[in-house]
C-alpha positions as CSV (number, residue, x, y, z in Angstrom):
1,M,159.9,138.6,133.8
2,I,160.8,141.7,136.0
3,G,164.8,141.1,135.3
4,P,164.9,141.6,131.4
5,I,162.6,144.7,131.9
6,I,165.0,146.0,134.4
7,K,168.2,145.2,132.3
8,T,166.7,146.8,129.1
9,I,165.7,150.4,131.2
10,K,169.3,150.5,132.7
11,T,171.2,149.8,129.3
12,A,168.8,152.4,127.8
13,V,169.6,154.8,130.8
14,L,173.4,154.4,130.5
15,G,173.1,154.7,126.6
16,K,173.9,151.5,125.8
17,P,171.2,149.7,123.5
18,Y,170.2,146.5,124.7
19,T,170.2,144.3,121.3
20,T,173.9,145.4,120.9
21,E,175.0,142.0,123.0
22,Y,173.5,139.7,120.4
23,P,175.1,137.4,118.7
24,E,178.2,137.8,121.1
25,V,175.9,137.2,124.1
26,R,173.2,134.5,123.5
27,E,169.9,134.2,125.6
28,S,169.8,131.3,128.2
29,L,166.9,129.4,127.5
30,P,164.7,127.0,129.2
31,D,164.8,122.9,128.7
32,N,161.6,123.0,127.0
33,Y,162.5,125.8,124.5
34,R,161.1,124.8,121.0
35,G,162.9,126.1,118.2
36,R,163.8,125.2,114.5
37,L,163.6,121.5,113.4
38,R,166.4,119.4,113.1
39,L,166.1,116.2,111.3
40,D,168.6,113.2,111.1
41,M,168.1,111.9,107.8
42,D,170.2,108.5,108.3
43,T,167.5,107.5,111.1
44,C,164.1,108.8,108.8
45,I,162.2,106.0,107.7
46,S,159.9,108.2,105.1
47,C,156.9,107.4,107.0
48,S,155.3,111.0,106.4
49,A,153.6,110.9,109.8
50,C,155.1,114.2,110.7
51,A,153.6,115.7,107.6
52,I,150.3,114.2,108.3
53,I,150.0,115.4,111.9
54,C,151.1,119.0,111.0
55,P,148.2,121.5,112.0
56,N,149.5,124.0,109.7
57,K,150.5,121.7,106.7
58,T,153.9,123.4,107.2
59,I,155.7,120.2,106.5
60,T,155.8,118.6,103.2
61,M,157.6,115.4,101.8
62,V,160.3,115.9,99.2
63,S,162.6,113.8,97.5
64,V,166.0,113.5,98.3
65,I,169.0,111.4,96.8
66,T,170.7,109.5,99.8
67,D,173.5,106.8,99.8
68,K,170.9,104.3,100.3
69,G,169.1,105.7,97.0
70,D,166.1,107.9,96.7
71,K,164.2,108.6,100.1
72,V,161.0,110.7,100.6
73,M,161.9,113.3,103.6
74,P,160.3,116.2,105.4
75,Q,160.6,119.7,104.1
76,V,159.7,122.8,106.7
77,G,158.1,125.9,106.2
78,H,159.4,127.5,108.9
79,E,157.6,130.6,108.3
80,R,154.3,129.0,109.2
81,C,155.4,126.5,111.8
82,L,153.5,126.8,115.1
83,F,156.4,125.0,117.1
84,C,153.9,122.8,118.6
85,A,156.3,119.8,118.4
86,L,153.2,117.4,117.2
87,C,156.1,116.3,114.4
88,A,158.5,115.5,117.0
89,E,155.9,113.5,118.9
90,V,154.8,111.3,116.2
91,C,157.7,110.4,114.7
92,P,158.5,106.7,115.1
93,P,162.2,106.8,115.0
94,K,162.7,110.2,116.9
95,C,164.3,111.5,113.8
96,L,162.8,114.8,113.7
97,T,163.3,117.0,117.0
98,L,163.1,120.9,117.7
99,S,166.4,122.5,118.8
100,K,167.3,125.4,121.0
101,N,168.2,127.5,117.6
102,Y,166.2,130.8,117.3
103,D,168.0,132.3,114.5
104,Y,165.2,133.5,111.8
105,E,166.7,136.0,109.7
106,A,165.8,136.0,106.3
107,Y,165.1,138.9,103.5
108,D,162.2,136.7,101.8
109,K,159.8,134.3,103.4
110,R,161.0,131.6,100.7
111,E,164.3,131.5,102.4
112,L,162.7,129.9,105.4
113,L,161.6,126.8,103.4
114,T,164.2,124.3,104.4
115,R,165.1,121.2,102.6
116,P,165.8,118.0,104.5
117,E,169.5,118.5,103.7
118,E,169.2,121.6,105.4
119,L,167.7,120.8,108.8
120,E,171.0,120.8,111.0
């Protein structure tokens, strides 16, 4: 915890802002970091367990056209997500996981509503 504070103070004293390193140098994240949700569309069985368990009602099920026909898959509103990982725990085929992606730039919160096809 002290390391980042010291680094920030050193860069402030030397005149170079701490934030100029991003995105060239990315932060090293712990193994249990919870970032954006990732969906494997091929293994999703459309069970809706993720939408049912979500405490913030962040996940809604929407219709998606796939090679195998119409399926109902999760759509995630990342602006409301608590990153609790309950959705990943309850998913029977384990197709919904949390990635280490922490990029959340958006001008409008509607841009954080992510369709199944866009869930990496």
